A tleap script that builds the chain and sets N, CA, C and O, in Angstrom:
source leaprc.protein.ff14SB
mol = sequence {
  NMET GLY ALA ILE THR SER ALA VAL ILE ALA
  VAL VAL GLY VAL LEU LEU GLY TRP ILE THR
  ILE GLU ILE ALA CYS LYS PRO CYS LEU GLU
  LYS GLY ARG GLU ALA ILE ASP ARG ASN LEU
  ASN PRO ASP TYR ASP PRO ASP ASP ASP THR
  ALA ILE ARG ALA PRO LEU ASN PRO THR THR
  VAL SER ASP PRO SER PRO ALA ALA ALA SER
  SER ALA VAL LYS VAL CVAL
}
set mol.1.N position { -8.379 40.489 -17.752 }
set mol.1.CA position { -9.122 39.536 -18.551 }
set mol.1.C position { -8.318 38.244 -18.753 }
set mol.1.O position { -8.893 37.160 -18.841 }
set mol.2.N position { -7.002 38.365 -18.826 }
set mol.2.CA position { -6.156 37.190 -19.026 }
set mol.2.C position { -6.180 36.246 -17.839 }
set mol.2.O position { -6.083 35.030 -18.006 }
set mol.3.N position { -6.311 36.809 -16.620 }
set mol.3.CA position { -6.350 35.963 -15.422 }
set mol.3.C position { -7.641 35.164 -15.369 }
set mol.3.O position { -7.629 34.003 -14.962 }
set mol.4.N position { -8.736 35.756 -15.766 }
set mol.4.CA position { -10.024 35.054 -15.758 }
set mol.4.C position { -10.001 33.929 -16.792 }
set mol.4.O position { -10.467 32.823 -16.519 }
set mol.5.N position { -9.463 34.208 -17.965 }
set mol.5.CA position { -9.366 33.191 -19.003 }
set mol.5.C position { -8.492 32.031 -18.543 }
set mol.5.O position { -8.837 30.870 -18.762 }
set mol.6.N position { -7.391 32.329 -17.923 }
set mol.6.CA position { -6.500 31.274 -17.421 }
set mol.6.C position { -7.188 30.448 -16.339 }
set mol.6.O position { -7.044 29.225 -16.306 }
set mol.7.N position { -7.928 31.101 -15.463 }
set mol.7.CA position { -8.633 30.392 -14.396 }
set mol.7.C position { -9.709 29.476 -14.971 }
set mol.7.O position { -9.864 28.341 -14.522 }
set mol.8.N position { -10.452 29.967 -15.962 }
set mol.8.CA position { -11.495 29.149 -16.582 }
set mol.8.C position { -10.872 27.945 -17.289 }
set mol.8.O position { -11.395 26.835 -17.186 }
set mol.9.N position { -9.775 28.145 -17.998 }
set mol.9.CA position { -9.103 27.040 -18.689 }
set mol.9.C position { -8.588 26.020 -17.675 }
set mol.9.O position { -8.679 24.816 -17.913 }
set mol.10.N position { -8.054 26.480 -16.561 }
set mol.10.CA position { -7.552 25.566 -15.529 }
set mol.10.C position { -8.689 24.754 -14.917 }
set mol.10.O position { -8.545 23.549 -14.709 }
set mol.11.N position { -9.818 25.403 -14.625 }
set mol.11.CA position { -10.960 24.697 -14.031 }
set mol.11.C position { -11.510 23.662 -15.009 }
set mol.11.O position { -11.811 22.536 -14.614 }
set mol.12.N position { -11.641 24.034 -16.273 }
set mol.12.CA position { -12.125 23.092 -17.285 }
set mol.12.C position { -11.152 21.920 -17.431 }
set mol.12.O position { -11.585 20.779 -17.591 }
set mol.13.N position { -9.866 22.180 -17.380 }
set mol.13.CA position { -8.871 21.113 -17.460 }
set mol.13.C position { -8.975 20.140 -16.295 }
set mol.13.O position { -8.879 18.927 -16.482 }
set mol.14.N position { -9.170 20.670 -15.101 }
set mol.14.CA position { -9.316 19.807 -13.919 }
set mol.14.C position { -10.589 18.976 -14.032 }
set mol.14.O position { -10.574 17.788 -13.709 }
set mol.15.N position { -11.680 19.569 -14.479 }
set mol.15.CA position { -12.931 18.826 -14.628 }
set mol.15.C position { -12.819 17.724 -15.680 }
set mol.15.O position { -13.304 16.613 -15.469 }
set mol.16.N position { -12.187 18.027 -16.802 }
set mol.16.CA position { -12.004 16.999 -17.828 }
set mol.16.C position { -11.090 15.868 -17.340 }
set mol.16.O position { -11.320 14.702 -17.661 }
set mol.17.N position { -10.067 16.211 -16.574 }
set mol.17.CA position { -9.197 15.190 -15.993 }
set mol.17.C position { -9.944 14.294 -15.020 }
set mol.17.O position { -9.758 13.077 -15.024 }
set mol.18.N position { -10.785 14.888 -14.190 }
set mol.18.CA position { -11.580 14.127 -13.224 }
set mol.18.C position { -12.531 13.180 -13.954 }
set mol.18.O position { -12.644 12.010 -13.586 }
set mol.19.N position { -13.214 13.676 -14.982 }
set mol.19.CA position { -14.141 12.841 -15.743 }
set mol.19.C position { -13.392 11.697 -16.420 }
set mol.19.O position { -13.892 10.573 -16.459 }
set mol.20.N position { -12.220 11.962 -16.945 }
set mol.20.CA position { -11.424 10.929 -17.595 }
set mol.20.C position { -11.038 9.828 -16.613 }
set mol.20.O position { -11.120 8.645 -16.946 }
set mol.21.N position { -10.624 10.199 -15.427 }
set mol.21.CA position { -10.242 9.209 -14.408 }
set mol.21.C position { -11.463 8.407 -13.977 }
set mol.21.O position { -11.367 7.193 -13.795 }
set mol.22.N position { -12.607 9.063 -13.811 }
set mol.22.CA position { -13.831 8.359 -13.422 }
set mol.22.C position { -14.225 7.328 -14.480 }
set mol.22.O position { -14.625 6.215 -14.137 }
set mol.23.N position { -14.119 7.680 -15.744 }
set mol.23.CA position { -14.498 6.756 -16.817 }
set mol.23.C position { -13.477 5.629 -16.943 }
set mol.23.O position { -13.862 4.470 -17.104 }
set mol.24.N position { -12.202 5.939 -16.874 }
set mol.24.CA position { -11.153 4.937 -17.068 }
set mol.24.C position { -11.100 3.927 -15.927 }
set mol.24.O position { -10.842 2.745 -16.157 }
set mol.25.N position { -11.336 4.375 -14.716 }
set mol.25.CA position { -11.200 3.504 -13.537 }
set mol.25.C position { -12.551 3.141 -12.936 }
set mol.25.O position { -12.629 2.848 -11.743 }
set mol.26.N position { -13.606 3.152 -13.726 }
set mol.26.CA position { -14.953 2.939 -13.205 }
set mol.26.C position { -15.125 1.620 -12.435 }
set mol.26.O position { -15.661 1.651 -11.327 }
set mol.27.N position { -14.695 0.456 -12.969 }
set mol.27.CA position { -14.906 -0.788 -12.221 }
set mol.27.C position { -14.198 -0.791 -10.864 }
set mol.27.O position { -14.765 -1.223 -9.860 }
set mol.28.N position { -12.976 -0.313 -10.844 }
set mol.28.CA position { -12.210 -0.286 -9.598 }
set mol.28.C position { -12.830 0.674 -8.594 }
set mol.28.O position { -12.926 0.362 -7.407 }
set mol.29.N position { -13.248 1.829 -9.065 }
set mol.29.CA position { -13.847 2.822 -8.180 }
set mol.29.C position { -15.186 2.344 -7.629 }
set mol.29.O position { -15.512 2.614 -6.472 }
set mol.30.N position { -15.971 1.629 -8.454 }
set mol.30.CA position { -17.255 1.122 -7.971 }
set mol.30.C position { -17.059 0.090 -6.872 }
set mol.30.O position { -17.779 0.105 -5.874 }
set mol.31.N position { -16.090 -0.806 -7.044 }
set mol.31.CA position { -15.820 -1.811 -6.009 }
set mol.31.C position { -15.376 -1.144 -4.713 }
set mol.31.O position { -15.803 -1.533 -3.626 }
set mol.32.N position { -14.525 -0.145 -4.834 }
set mol.32.CA position { -14.056 0.557 -3.643 }
set mol.32.C position { -15.175 1.298 -2.944 }
set mol.32.O position { -15.254 1.291 -1.715 }
set mol.33.N position { -16.033 1.931 -3.706 }
set mol.33.CA position { -17.159 2.657 -3.102 }
set mol.33.C position { -18.149 1.707 -2.443 }
set mol.33.O position { -18.702 2.020 -1.388 }
set mol.34.N position { -18.380 0.537 -3.063 }
set mol.34.CA position { -19.256 -0.459 -2.439 }
set mol.34.C position { -18.665 -0.959 -1.124 }
set mol.34.O position { -19.392 -1.146 -0.148 }
set mol.35.N position { -17.364 -1.173 -1.093 }
set mol.35.CA position { -16.712 -1.634 0.137 }
set mol.35.C position { -16.806 -0.576 1.229 }
set mol.35.O position { -17.044 -0.900 2.393 }
set mol.36.N position { -16.621 0.677 0.858 }
set mol.36.CA position { -16.738 1.755 1.847 }
set mol.36.C position { -18.167 1.838 2.368 }
set mol.36.O position { -18.384 1.996 3.569 }
set mol.37.N position { -19.151 1.731 1.460 }
set mol.37.CA position { -20.549 1.778 1.887 }
set mol.37.C position { -20.884 0.631 2.828 }
set mol.37.O position { -21.598 0.819 3.813 }
set mol.38.N position { -20.361 -0.578 2.523 }
set mol.38.CA position { -20.611 -1.725 3.413 }
set mol.38.C position { -19.998 -1.489 4.788 }
set mol.38.O position { -20.626 -1.773 5.809 }
set mol.39.N position { -18.777 -0.971 4.815 }
set mol.39.CA position { -18.099 -0.776 6.099 }
set mol.39.C position { -18.734 0.334 6.923 }
set mol.39.O position { -18.680 0.294 8.152 }
set mol.40.N position { -19.331 1.317 6.274 }
set mol.40.CA position { -19.963 2.409 7.012 }
set mol.40.C position { -21.404 2.110 7.383 }
set mol.40.O position { -22.022 2.872 8.127 }
set mol.41.N position { -21.951 1.007 6.873 }
set mol.41.CA position { -23.329 0.635 7.174 }
set mol.41.C position { -23.371 -0.080 8.525 }
set mol.41.O position { -22.783 -1.153 8.660 }
set mol.42.N position { -24.054 0.488 9.536 }
set mol.42.CA position { -24.080 -0.164 10.850 }
set mol.42.C position { -24.912 -1.439 10.861 }
set mol.42.O position { -24.762 -2.247 11.777 }
set mol.43.N position { -25.777 -1.648 9.884 }
set mol.43.CA position { -26.615 -2.849 9.844 }
set mol.43.C position { -25.967 -3.993 9.073 }
set mol.43.O position { -26.537 -5.082 9.003 }
set mol.44.N position { -24.786 -3.770 8.491 }
set mol.44.CA position { -24.125 -4.804 7.705 }
set mol.44.C position { -23.437 -5.806 8.619 }
set mol.44.O position { -22.682 -5.435 9.518 }
set mol.45.N position { -23.711 -7.083 8.371 }
set mol.45.CA position { -23.077 -8.160 9.124 }
set mol.45.C position { -22.364 -9.076 8.141 }
set mol.45.O position { -23.026 -9.717 7.325 }
set mol.46.N position { -21.032 -9.163 8.190 }
set mol.46.CA position { -20.312 -9.995 7.224 }
set mol.46.C position { -20.664 -11.474 7.320 }
set mol.46.O position { -20.478 -12.213 6.353 }
set mol.47.N position { -21.169 -11.921 8.467 }
set mol.47.CA position { -21.551 -13.322 8.607 }
set mol.47.C position { -22.802 -13.654 7.806 }
set mol.47.O position { -23.038 -14.817 7.479 }
set mol.48.N position { -23.602 -12.647 7.487 }
set mol.48.CA position { -24.812 -12.861 6.702 }
set mol.48.C position { -24.543 -12.816 5.203 }
set mol.48.O position { -25.460 -12.993 4.401 }
set mol.49.N position { -23.310 -12.583 4.827 }
set mol.49.CA position { -22.951 -12.475 3.414 }
set mol.49.C position { -23.126 -13.831 2.751 }
set mol.49.O position { -22.515 -14.812 3.177 }
set mol.50.N position { -23.959 -13.898 1.707 }
set mol.50.CA position { -24.234 -15.174 1.046 }
set mol.50.C position { -23.405 -15.362 -0.206 }
set mol.50.O position { -23.554 -16.370 -0.895 }
set mol.51.N position { -22.541 -14.421 -0.513 }
set mol.51.CA position { -21.719 -14.544 -1.717 }
set mol.51.C position { -20.701 -15.664 -1.531 }
set mol.51.O position { -20.005 -15.732 -0.519 }
set mol.52.N position { -20.634 -16.525 -2.516 }
set mol.52.CA position { -19.668 -17.630 -2.486 }
set mol.52.C position { -18.369 -17.135 -3.095 }
set mol.52.O position { -18.353 -16.594 -4.201 }
set mol.53.N position { -17.303 -17.322 -2.376 }
set mol.53.CA position { -16.008 -16.861 -2.862 }
set mol.53.C position { -15.277 -18.008 -3.533 }
set mol.53.O position { -15.353 -19.156 -3.095 }
set mol.54.N position { -14.572 -17.680 -4.596 }
set mol.54.CA position { -13.814 -18.686 -5.327 }
set mol.54.C position { -12.581 -19.078 -4.516 }
set mol.54.O position { -12.024 -18.247 -3.799 }
set mol.55.N position { -12.158 -20.317 -4.622 }
set mol.55.CA position { -10.944 -20.726 -3.899 }
set mol.55.C position { -9.715 -20.024 -4.462 }
set mol.55.O position { -9.689 -19.642 -5.632 }
set mol.56.N position { -8.706 -19.858 -3.626 }
set mol.56.CA position { -7.492 -19.196 -4.062 }
set mol.56.C position { -6.748 -20.006 -5.110 }
set mol.56.O position { -6.181 -19.445 -6.048 }
set mol.57.N position { -6.750 -21.320 -4.952 }
set mol.57.CA position { -6.080 -22.199 -5.910 }
set mol.57.C position { -7.112 -23.186 -6.440 }
set mol.57.O position { -7.300 -24.246 -5.844 }
set mol.58.N position { -7.789 -22.867 -7.546 }
set mol.58.CA position { -8.883 -23.714 -8.010 }
set mol.58.C position { -8.428 -25.043 -8.599 }
set mol.58.O position { -9.230 -25.972 -8.696 }
set mol.59.N position { -7.177 -25.158 -8.991 }
set mol.59.CA position { -6.704 -26.415 -9.562 }
set mol.59.C position { -6.172 -27.303 -8.448 }
set mol.59.O position { -5.339 -26.877 -7.648 }
set mol.60.N position { -6.648 -28.514 -8.401 }
set mol.60.CA position { -6.154 -29.479 -7.427 }
set mol.60.C position { -5.547 -30.645 -8.194 }
set mol.60.O position { -6.128 -31.141 -9.159 }
set mol.61.N position { -4.406 -31.060 -7.764 }
set mol.61.CA position { -3.707 -32.170 -8.410 }
set mol.61.C position { -3.851 -33.382 -7.511 }
set mol.61.O position { -3.328 -33.407 -6.397 }
set mol.62.N position { -4.578 -34.406 -8.011 }
set mol.62.CA position { -4.754 -35.609 -7.207 }
set mol.62.C position { -3.585 -36.566 -7.389 }
set mol.62.O position { -3.307 -37.378 -6.507 }
set mol.63.N position { -2.894 -36.478 -8.532 }
set mol.63.CA position { -1.744 -37.335 -8.807 }
set mol.63.C position { -0.477 -36.492 -8.682 }
set mol.63.O position { -0.258 -35.608 -9.510 }
set mol.64.N position { 0.364 -36.734 -7.676 }
set mol.64.CA position { 1.547 -35.897 -7.479 }
set mol.64.C position { 2.701 -36.227 -8.424 }
set mol.64.O position { 3.819 -35.764 -8.199 }
set mol.65.N position { 2.461 -37.012 -9.474 }
set mol.65.CA position { 3.549 -37.370 -10.392 }
set mol.65.C position { 3.970 -36.157 -11.207 }
set mol.65.O position { 3.175 -35.233 -11.383 }
set mol.66.N position { 5.205 -36.138 -11.709 }
set mol.66.CA position { 5.685 -34.987 -12.505 }
set mol.66.C position { 4.866 -34.785 -13.780 }
set mol.66.O position { 4.736 -33.653 -14.244 }
set mol.67.N position { 4.320 -35.839 -14.349 }
set mol.67.CA position { 3.530 -35.696 -15.568 }
set mol.67.C position { 2.258 -34.901 -15.285 }
set mol.67.O position { 1.841 -34.086 -16.109 }
set mol.68.N position { 1.648 -35.127 -14.141 }
set mol.68.CA position { 0.428 -34.382 -13.783 }
set mol.68.C position { 0.763 -32.943 -13.472 }
set mol.68.O position { -0.027 -32.051 -13.782 }
set mol.69.N position { 1.915 -32.687 -12.865 }
set mol.69.CA position { 2.297 -31.325 -12.544 }
set mol.69.C position { 2.642 -30.534 -13.791 }
set mol.69.O position { 2.378 -29.333 -13.850 }
set mol.70.N position { 3.227 -31.183 -14.791 }
set mol.70.CA position { 3.619 -30.471 -15.999 }
set mol.70.C position { 2.395 -30.150 -16.867 }
set mol.70.O position { 2.455 -29.232 -17.685 }
set mol.71.N position { 1.300 -30.878 -16.709 }
set mol.71.CA position { 0.116 -30.575 -17.508 }
set mol.71.C position { -0.572 -29.293 -17.036 }
set mol.71.O position { -1.364 -28.715 -17.780 }
set mol.72.N position { -0.286 -28.843 -15.821 }
set mol.72.CA position { -0.894 -27.636 -15.302 }
set mol.72.C position { -0.182 -26.373 -15.822 }
set mol.72.O position { -0.694 -25.265 -15.660 }
set mol.73.N position { 0.990 -26.540 -16.443 }
set mol.73.CA position { 1.745 -25.401 -16.950 }
set mol.73.C position { 1.256 -25.065 -18.349 }
set mol.73.O position { 1.146 -25.944 -19.204 }
set mol.74.N position { 0.971 -23.820 -18.574 }
set mol.74.CA position { 0.506 -23.369 -19.887 }
set mol.74.C position { 1.706 -23.001 -20.730 }
set mol.74.O position { 2.551 -22.218 -20.298 }
set mol.75.N position { 1.791 -23.553 -21.918 }
set mol.75.CA position { 2.900 -23.282 -22.823 }
set mol.75.C position { 2.437 -22.219 -23.807 }
set mol.75.O position { 1.401 -22.359 -24.457 }
set mol.76.N position { 3.225 -21.153 -23.903 }
set mol.76.CA position { 2.858 -20.058 -24.806 }
set mol.76.C position { 3.692 -20.118 -26.050 }
set mol.76.O position { 3.537 -19.281 -26.939 }
savepdb mol mol.pdb
quit
C-alpha cells in the first residue's frame, strides 16, 4: 500500500509542477508554439507576412554633437 501511495503522490507532484510551469511561462510558450506551427505549416510563406517589425534601434540622432548624445542616456 505504501508503494501505491508514493506513486500517486509522485504523479500528482509532477502534474502540479507541469501546470505551474505552463502558467508561469505562458507568454513565452505561446510564442514558441506559434513559431513551431508556422514552420511546420507547408502553406506558410514568410514573404506574405504583413506584420511590421520594429527597428532594432528606434532612436536616431540627427545631431552628432555630445549634447544630443547625452540626452539619449537615461539618468536613474
